[in-house]
C-alpha positions, 0 to 999 in steps of 0.5 A: 562591866556590871561592877563598873555600871554600879560603881556610881550607885544603885541602878535599875535593870533598864538602866543597866541594859543601856550601857550593856546593850550587847548583852541580852536581857536573859544573860544580864538577868542570869549574871545579876542573879549569880552576882547576888548569889555570890554576895557582890550585889544586892537586889532591892525590889519595890512594890510598885506598878510597874515593878521596879528593882534596883541593884547595888554593889555590896562592900565585897562587890566594891572591893573589885573596883581597885582590881579593875582599876589596876587591870586598866592601868596595866593594859594602858601601860602595856598595850603597845607591847602587846600589839607589837608582840601580836604583829611579830607573831603574825609575821613569824607565823606567815 
């Protein structure tokens, strides 16, 4: 979800929180730190008051976008089959 949020360019922490409102600030911070550690994004602090930090995908992070696109396309194509399999499984389990 963070990769998708940063796909259009740099965003501040508060700008990430809006579309990710189901994620707690603590979990978002931890995830951003882990992604920075893994080289997927960069964190750029600005010496301002109040403090401002922007996050940007690195080329490595951007390389995930085609994979996400492929997973979405696969899901859209196969969702009816998955839902049918679930219905059949529930029926067989009853």
